[in-house]
Every structure is written in structure tokens, then in C-alpha cells.
C-alpha positions in Angstrom: 16.5 15.3 -1.2 16.5 17.7 -4.2 13.6 19.9 -5.3 12.8 19.4 -9.1 13.7 22.4 -11.3 10.7 24.6 -12.1 9.8 24.2 -15.8 9.9 27.3 -18.1 6.5 29.0 -18.6 4.6 28.0 -21.8 4.0 31.7 -22.7 7.8 32.4 -22.7 8.5 29.3 -24.9 5.8 30.2 -27.4 7.2 33.8 -27.6 10.7 32.4 -28.3 9.3 30.1 -31.1 7.3 32.9 -32.6 10.4 35.2 -32.6 12.5 32.5 -34.4 9.6 31.5 -36.8 10.1 27.8 -36.0 6.6 27.0 -34.8 5.4 25.2 -38.0 8.7 23.5 -38.4 8.5 22.2 -34.8 5.1 20.7 -35.5 6.5 18.8 -38.5 9.6 17.6 -36.5 7.4 16.4 -33.6 5.1 14.4 -36.0 8.2 12.5 -37.3 10.0 12.2 -34.0 10.0 9.1 -31.7 9.2 10.4 -28.2 9.1 8.5 -24.9 5.8 6.8 -24.1 6.0 7.8 -20.4 5.2 11.2 -19.1 8.4 13.1 -18.3 8.6 16.1 -16.0 10.8 19.0 -17.1 13.4 18.0 -14.5 13.9 14.8 -16.4 13.1 15.9 -19.9 15.9 18.5 -19.8 18.4 15.7 -19.3 16.8 13.3 -21.8 18.1 13.1 -25.4 15.9 15.3 -27.6 14.3 14.4 -30.9 16.5 15.4 -33.9 16.5 19.1 -34.7 14.7 20.2 -31.4 16.2 21.6 -28.2 15.0 20.9 -24.7 13.0 24.1 -24.3 11.2 23.5 -27.7 10.5 19.9 -26.8 9.0 20.8 -23.5 6.8 23.5 -25.3 5.5 20.9 -27.8 4.8 18.4 -25.0 2.8 21.0 -23.2 0.9 22.1 -26.3 -0.1 18.5 -27.1 -1.6 18.1 -23.6 -3.6 21.4 -23.6 -6.7 20.1 -25.3 -6.8 17.0 -23.0 -6.4 18.9 -19.7 -9.2 18.6 -17.3 -9.5 20.7 -14.1 -10.4 19.2 -10.7 -11.9 20.9 -7.7 -8.6 21.3 -5.9 -6.4 24.5 -6.1 -2.8 25.3 -5.4 -1.5 28.1 -3.1 -2.1 30.7 -5.8 -5.7 29.6 -6.3 -5.0 28.0 -9.7 -6.9 24.7 -10.2 -4.9 21.5 -10.6 -5.3 19.9 -14.0 -4.5 16.6 -15.6 -4.6 14.8 -18.9 -5.3 11.2 -19.6 -2.4 9.9 -21.6 -2.7 6.9 -24.0 -0.5 5.0 -21.6 -3.2 5.1 -19.0 -5.6 3.2 -21.2 -2.9 0.6 -21.9 -2.3 0.2 -18.2 -6.0 -0.2 -17.5 -6.2 -2.9 -20.2 -3.3 -4.8 -18.6 -5.0 -4.5 -15.2 -8.2 -5.9 -16.7 -6.3 -8.8 -18.2 -4.3 -9.4 -15.0 -7.2 -9.2 -12.6 -9.3 -11.5 -14.7 -6.5 -14.1 -15.2 -7.1 -16.1 -12.1 -7.8 -19.5 -13.7 -7.1 -23.1 -12.9 -6.2 -22.3 -9.3 -7.1 -24.9 -6.6 -10.1 -24.1 -4.5 -8.3 -24.1 -1.2 -6.2 -21.2 -2.5 -9.1 -19.0 -3.7 -11.6 -19.6 -1.0 -12.6 -16.7 1.3 -10.6 -18.0 4.2 -7.3 -18.0 2.2 -8.2 -14.7 0.6 -8.7 -13.1 4.0 -5.3 -14.4 5.2 -3.7 -12.8 2.2 -5.5 -9.5 3.1 -4.2 -9.7 6.7 -0.7 -10.3 5.5 -1.0 -7.4 3.1 -2.2 -5.1 5.8 0.8 -6.0 8.0 3.2 -5.4 5.1 1.6 -2.0 4.3 1.6 -0.9 8.0 5.3 -1.8 8.4 6.4 -0.2 5.1 4.4 3.0 5.6 5.8 3.4 9.1 9.4 2.8 8.0 8.9 5.6 5.4 7.7 7.8 8.2 10.9 7.1 10.2 10.0 4.0 12.2 13.1 1.9 13.0 12.5 -1.8 13.6 12.7 -5.1 11.7 9.8 -6.6 9.8 10.1 -9.8 11.8 9.8 -8.0 15.2 6.9 -5.9 13.8 4.9 -8.9 12.6 5.6 -10.7 15.9 4.2 -7.7 17.8 1.0 -7.5 15.7 0.3 -11.2 15.8 1.0 -11.7 19.5 -0.9 -8.6 20.5 1.8 -7.4 22.8 2.1 -3.7 23.6 4.6 -1.6 21.6 8.0 -1.1 23.3 8.9 2.2 21.6 7.6 4.9 19.3 8.5 3.0 16.1 6.5 0.0 17.2 3.6 2.3 18.2 3.6 3.9 14.7 3.4 0.4 13.1 0.6 -0.7 15.4 -1.3 2.5 14.7 -1.0 2.1 11.0 -2.2 -1.5 11.2 -5.2 -0.6 13.4 -6.0 2.3 11.1 -6.0 0.1 8.0 -8.2 -2.4 9.7 -10.6 0.4 10.6 -10.6 1.7 7.0 -11.7 -1.8 5.8 -14.9 -1.2 7.7 -15.2 2.4 6.4 -14.4 1.8 2.7 -18.0 2.3 1.6 -18.5 5.4 3.7 -18.3 8.9 2.2 -15.2 10.8 3.2 -15.9 13.7 5.5 -13.6 16.1 7.5 -14.8 14.4 10.7 -13.8 11.0 9.3 -10.4 12.4 8.3 -9.9 13.7 11.9 -10.9 10.3 13.3 -8.3 8.5 11.1 -5.7 11.1 12.1 -6.3 10.3 15.7 -5.9 6.6 15.1 -2.6 7.1 13.1 -1.0 9.4 15.7 -2.2 7.6 18.9 0.6 8.0 21.6 3.2 9.2 19.1 2.8 13.0 19.1 4.8 15.4 21.3 1.6 17.3 21.7 -1.4 14.9 21.8 -3.9 17.8 21.5 -2.7 18.3 17.9 -4.5 15.1 16.8 -7.8 15.3 15.1 -8.0 19.0 14.4 -6.9 21.6 11.9 -3.7 23.5 12.4 -4.1 26.8 14.2 -3.0 30.1 12.5 0.0 30.4 14.8 1.2 26.9 14.0 3.6 26.5 11.1 4.2 23.0 9.8 6.7 23.5 6.9 8.5 20.4 5.7 12.3 20.8 5.2 15.7 19.5 6.1 18.3 20.4 8.7 20.0 22.9 6.4 17.1 25.2 6.0 15.8 24.0 2.7 12.0 24.0 2.7 10.3 21.4 0.5 6.7 22.2 1.3 5.0 25.2 2.9 1.4 24.3 3.5 -1.6 26.7 2.8 -2.6 29.2 5.5 -4.5 27.7 8.4 -7.6 29.9 7.6 -8.0 28.0 4.2 -7.8 24.5 5.6 -11.5 23.9 6.3 -12.5 25.0 2.8 -9.7 22.9 1.2 -10.7 19.8 3.3 -14.3 20.1 2.1 -13.1 20.3 -1.5 -10.7 17.3 -1.0 -13.6 15.2 0.4 -15.8 16.2 -2.5 -13.1 15.1 -4.9 -12.6 11.8 -3.1 -16.3 11.1 -3.0 -16.5 11.6 -6.8 -18.5 14.9 -6.7 -15.8 16.5 -9.0 -14.2 14.9 -12.1 -11.4 12.4 -11.4 -9.9 9.4 -13.2 -7.1 6.8 -12.8 -3.8 8.4 -13.5 -0.6 6.7 -14.5 0.8 6.4 -11.0 -2.3 4.8 -9.7 -2.6 2.3 -12.5 1.0 1.2 -11.8 0.1 0.7 -8.2 -2.9 -1.5 -9.1 -0.8 -3.5 -11.5 1.8 -4.1 -8.8 -0.9 -5.3 -6.4 -2.3 -7.7 -9.0 1.1 -9.1 -9.7 1.7 -9.4 -6.0 -1.5 -11.3 -5.6 -0.7 -13.6 -8.5 2.7 -14.3 -7.0 1.1 -15.1 -3.6 -1.4 -17.4 -5.3 1.4 -19.2 -7.2 3.5 -19.7 -4.0 0.6 -20.9 -2.0 -0.5 -23.3 -4.8 2.9 -24.8 -4.9 3.1 -25.1 -1.1 -0.3 -26.7 -1.0 0.4 -29.3 -3.7 3.7 -30.1 -2.2 2.3 -30.5 1.3 -0.7 -32.6 0.1 1.6 -34.8 -1.9 3.8 -35.5 1.1 1.3 -35.4 4.0 -2.2 -36.8 3.8 -2.4 -36.1 7.5 -3.4 -32.5 6.7 -6.8 -33.8 5.8 -7.5 -34.2 9.5 -7.3 -30.4 10.1 -9.1 -27.3 9.0 -7.5 -24.7 6.7 -6.4 -22.5 9.6 -4.7 -25.3 11.4 -3.0 -26.4 8.2 -1.6 -22.9 7.8 -0.2 -23.1 11.4 1.3 -26.5 10.7 3.0 -25.3 7.6 4.4 -22.3 9.5 5.5 -24.6 12.3 7.3 -26.9 9.9 9.3 -23.9 8.5 10.0 -22.4 11.9 10.8 -25.0 14.6 10.5 -23.5 18.1 8.1 -20.8 16.9 5.5 -19.9 19.6 1.8 -19.2 19.1 -1.0 -17.9 21.3 -4.8 -17.8 20.9 -4.5 -14.1 20.1 -1.8 -14.5 17.4 -3.9 -17.2 15.7 -7.0 -15.1 15.9 -5.3 -12.1 14.4 -3.7 -14.1 11.6 -7.0 -15.4 10.4 -9.5 -12.7 11.6 -11.7 -15.2 13.5 -13.5 -15.1 16.8 -11.4 -15.8 19.9 -13.2 -19.0 20.7 -12.6 -20.3 17.2 -8.9 -19.6 17.5 -8.8 -21.2 21.0 -10.5 -24.3 19.7 -8.1 -24.6 16.8 -4.9 -24.3 18.9 -6.1 -26.5 21.7 -7.0 -29.2 19.2 -3.5 -29.1 17.7 -2.0 -29.3 21.2 -4.3 -32.2 22.1 -3.1 -34.2 19.1 0.5 -33.5 19.9 1.2 -31.2 17.0 2.0 -28.3 19.3 3.6 -28.3 22.8 1.8 -26.3 25.5 3.5 -24.2 28.2 2.5 -21.5 30.5 4.3 -18.1 30.6 3.0 -16.1 33.5 -0.7 -16.0 33.1 -0.6 -16.7 29.4 -0.8 -20.1 27.6 1.8 -20.3 24.9 2.2 -23.1 22.3 5.4 -24.1 20.6 6.3 -25.9 17.4 8.3 -29.0 18.4 11.5 -29.8 16.7 10.3 -33.3 15.8 7.0 -32.1 14.3 7.5 -34.1 11.0 7.9 -37.3 12.9 4.8 -36.5 15.0 2.7 -35.8 11.9 3.8 -39.1 10.2 2.9 -41.0 13.4 -0.5 -39.3 13.5 -1.1 -40.2 9.9 -0.4 -43.9 10.6 -2.7 -43.8 13.6 -5.6 -42.3 11.6 -5.2 -44.9 8.8 -4.7 -42.4 6.1 
């Protein structure tokens, strides 16, 4: 990891331009120049081809000057006490427009795909993916297949990596219930305890501020420090300010990075809808027997057709669809009763398997039902 180069100070650049008498000429050159639509940090702009007749330092100065009038402070400050500021670039409005078009573009989609049950299944799948990806970024080492099996089956984590993934998943499920609540320091502590459950070397560090004698700098094995946090004595005040910002008590708007995240989510949802629509139409065209089952059972049948030998439990089915245990139990036992799944006992737990001849069984069931 490399720390981005610190940009030159605006005051120094303006003094250079005043000394050379180029200020008015630079304004003229910038009006005629074609510049990148995206925001570029100094660390990138210093490597980027400059507009004709302008060097990198002059280009950076003109970029900074063009943003000055649009800068808005927020209620958060850096280590020196200077408030963070931002400017809404024209690109943000374009991104928001695309989000509006994308989010409103869900037309001509079959009802089974857009109903609340299918929507909730997509949300559960998204939570799993986010929990796994976040944990891997934090250092968790495991495969996505094993992680999903652990979450769906409800088995206990085998190691610290699996514990991190389970913690993230449980935390995001909890946040779903809290999304309308105001953010408070107490709530942040509660979330921190959930995220770090059984993973810290010192469990007492969860759900509290860092003490003055505890330094938590972020760096590498070679002594390079990437982040040195504020003094512990300032943390309470800074947390209150952060919560006020999150709750909308200080100015805040969508920035470019956030709009891109939203657009990716919209595209991901559209892709999921398109795949599920194709799967549904294909299955319905080939198997009228699916009419005999509810939407949750249909999803399990599809999964079983793709993965012969896959095993299921009442708990894995419950978690996949976010339904009551009794509802999940009824679904699975009904499938087993009709011969769609095979039932076995592993210890004290009942486990259900997808038979290798499932397609033949479904065709036989279709004939018996007169479909």
C-alpha cells in the first residue's frame, strides 16, 4: 500500500502564478481546455496529461479555484481541527439521474419475480454476499461456498474467519431492524460488539472508546503508518458529531463514490431479476409440476436440480427465506412426503438430500397429478 502524495498548497500555487503573471492567461486556457469529467486527486492528476500550455501545478491550482465557491463544510473536523468540506460536481447530478432512470426501469417483469417473497430472498442473498466480502477485506480466509453453507445451515463457526463472517451477517440483519433509528454512540457500541463477537484478543475492548494509553495506529510490517487516529480524549465529542452528521443534523449530500455504489446495486438487482426471470420462464416451460408447490419450495427444487446431492435442513430453509421455523418445517416435510427430497437422520438432526434422479421423480409426479 502506498500513501498518496500530499498536494501542493493553494496559497503557494497562487503566489507562483502571481509572480509569473500567468493568472489571467491560465483562466483563458482552462476555458478552452478539455478536462476530465471525473474528480482527480493530486496523486493522479500529476501523472495525467495536462491541458495544452498548462503544467501540473497550474492545473491543480485551477481545479482547486474552480471548486472554492461550491465548497460546503460539514460538522466533522480533521486532526488539526479544520472542517472537512466537499463540492457537488456536475457528475453527481448525472449519476443521480442515471440512478433515477435505473431504479424506475423495472417494467414488464413477471409477478413471481417482483413479489415480496422473491424480493426478500434477493435481500438475504445480498446480505450473505456483503457479509462474506466485508470479512474477506478484513482478513477472513475461507471460500464463499463454505461461508454460505455455514450461514444457511446454522452450524457454529470453525475458526476466526468464519466467526467474522457470521458476525457481519448477524450485524447486517440487526441493522435492517434499526435502519429507521437515529444513530447514537450507544448504538455504535452495540453494533461494534456484534461485529467483534468472539474475535478480539481482548474482548473487553468491544463496545467502548479507546483509552488514552491505547494506541491503535494502522500501518504495515515495515513501520509505515497509514492512519494515526485522533487522541482518545476527543473521541466522545467526535462520535457525537459523527452521529449528528449521519442523522442529517448537519449538511450532507450524495457524493460521487456513493452514487456509483447505488448504481452498482441497481445494476446488480436488474441482473438478478433478469436471471431469475429467465430461470422461471425456462422452468415453467419445461415443468408444469412446479404449480403444485409454493414459491419457497420451487426455489428449493431449482437449487436441487442444479446441485444433486445437496443437503437441506429446516434451519437452512428458514434462513434462506426468512420465514418462521414451522413454515420452513412444513415446506421441507411436504417435499419429502412427495418424494422430491430424501430424508435421513444425522445424529439428532433431520437432513434432506436432493436425489440424483430428481428430474424423473418430478415428471412422474406431474403425470400422477394430471397436469
